[in-house]
C-alpha positions as CSV (number, residue, x, y, z in Angstrom):
1,M,-11.9,-13.2,-13.3
2,T,-13.5,-9.8,-13.6
3,H,-14.1,-8.1,-17.0
4,S,-12.3,-4.7,-17.7
5,F,-14.2,-1.9,-16.4
6,V,-14.2,1.8,-15.8
7,V,-15.4,3.8,-12.7
8,H,-15.8,7.6,-12.5
9,I,-14.1,8.3,-9.3
10,P,-15.5,11.8,-8.5
11,D,-19.0,10.8,-8.3
12,A,-18.9,7.1,-7.3
13,E,-20.9,6.2,-4.4
14,L,-19.1,5.3,-1.3
15,E,-20.0,3.3,1.8
16,P,-19.2,4.3,5.3
17,E,-15.9,2.9,6.8
18,P,-15.9,4.0,10.4
19,L,-12.7,4.8,12.0
20,A,-11.7,3.3,15.3
21,L,-11.9,6.0,18.0
22,E,-8.4,5.7,18.9
23,Q,-7.3,6.7,15.4
24,I,-9.1,10.1,15.7
25,V,-6.7,12.7,17.0
26,S,-9.0,15.9,16.3
27,G,-12.0,16.9,14.6
28,T,-14.9,14.5,13.4
29,P,-13.4,13.0,10.3
30,E,-15.5,10.5,8.4
31,V,-14.3,7.8,6.2
32,T,-16.1,6.3,3.2
33,G,-14.9,3.9,0.6
34,K,-15.5,1.2,-1.9
35,V,-13.3,-1.7,-3.2
36,V,-13.8,-2.0,-6.9
37,W,-11.6,-5.0,-7.6
38,E,-9.9,-7.5,-5.4
39,S,-7.7,-10.4,-6.5
40,Q,-9.1,-14.0,-6.0
41,D,-6.2,-14.6,-3.2
42,G,-7.2,-11.2,-1.5
43,R,-3.6,-10.0,-1.9
44,Q,-4.3,-7.1,-4.2
45,I,-7.0,-4.6,-3.6
46,R,-8.1,-1.7,-5.9
47,G,-10.5,1.1,-4.6
48,I,-11.8,4.6,-3.8
49,W,-11.3,6.1,-0.5
50,Q,-12.6,9.5,1.1
51,I,-12.0,11.2,4.4
52,T,-13.6,14.4,5.8
53,P,-11.3,17.0,7.5
54,G,-9.8,16.1,10.8
55,V,-6.6,14.6,12.1
56,V,-6.1,10.7,12.1
57,T,-3.5,8.2,12.6
58,D,-3.1,5.0,10.7
59,V,-0.6,2.0,10.1
60,E,-0.1,1.8,6.4
61,A,-0.3,-1.1,3.9
62,D,1.9,-1.3,0.8
63,E,0.0,1.3,-1.2
64,L,0.1,3.6,-4.2
65,F,-2.6,6.1,-4.5
66,V,-3.6,9.1,-6.6
67,V,-5.5,12.0,-4.9
68,I,-8.6,12.9,-7.2
69,S,-9.8,16.0,-4.8
70,G,-9.0,17.6,-1.7
71,S,-5.9,17.8,0.3
72,A,-3.9,16.7,3.1
73,T,-0.6,16.5,4.9
74,V,0.6,13.0,5.7
75,E,3.3,12.7,8.3
76,V,5.3,9.6,8.3
77,E,7.0,8.7,11.7
78,G,10.7,8.8,11.2
79,G,10.3,9.8,7.5
80,P,9.0,12.5,5.3
81,T,5.9,14.8,5.5
82,L,3.9,14.4,2.4
83,K,1.6,17.2,1.0
84,V,-0.9,15.8,-1.2
85,G,-3.6,17.3,-3.4
86,P,-5.3,16.7,-6.8
87,G,-3.2,14.9,-9.4
88,D,-0.6,13.8,-6.7
89,M,0.6,10.2,-6.8
90,A,1.9,8.9,-3.3
91,V,3.6,5.6,-2.2
92,L,3.2,4.5,1.5
93,R,5.3,1.5,2.6
94,E,3.8,-1.4,4.7
95,G,4.0,-0.7,8.5
96,D,4.6,3.1,8.1
97,R,3.1,4.8,10.9
98,T,1.1,8.0,9.7
99,T,-0.7,11.1,10.9
100,W,-3.0,12.4,8.3
101,T,-4.1,16.2,8.8
102,V,-6.9,16.5,6.3
103,H,-7.5,20.1,4.9
104,E,-10.2,19.4,2.5
105,T,-12.3,16.3,2.0
106,L,-9.9,14.1,0.2
107,R,-10.7,11.4,-2.4
108,K,-8.3,9.0,-3.7
109,A,-7.9,6.0,-5.9
110,Y,-5.6,3.4,-4.5
111,S,-4.1,0.0,-5.1
112,I,-2.8,-2.0,-2.2
113,N,-0.7,-5.2,-2.0
114,L,-0.8,-7.3,1.0
């Protein structure tokens, strides 16, 4: 088991997580991230994720996230349109098909349950 820890999210070093070409709708968005904790069975993941401006699609996991910086509009197919920015907490349902329009480079802390 990992000891308790703290991570300063705004300046944490992230690693490239290339998008699949079919996910990119417009622009040249780049994704970086870092898993900071994962359960032994791999079913719970906590980390930091960042995306630069552009428009991308995704199929979501069961996720709770808090935006640290930047802004985006997340359209959920058949559901709400979420406008997120610094300090906002959002919950995405597993299987949600989303389109992310990233206005300013967005950095978030997340917790995913698989």
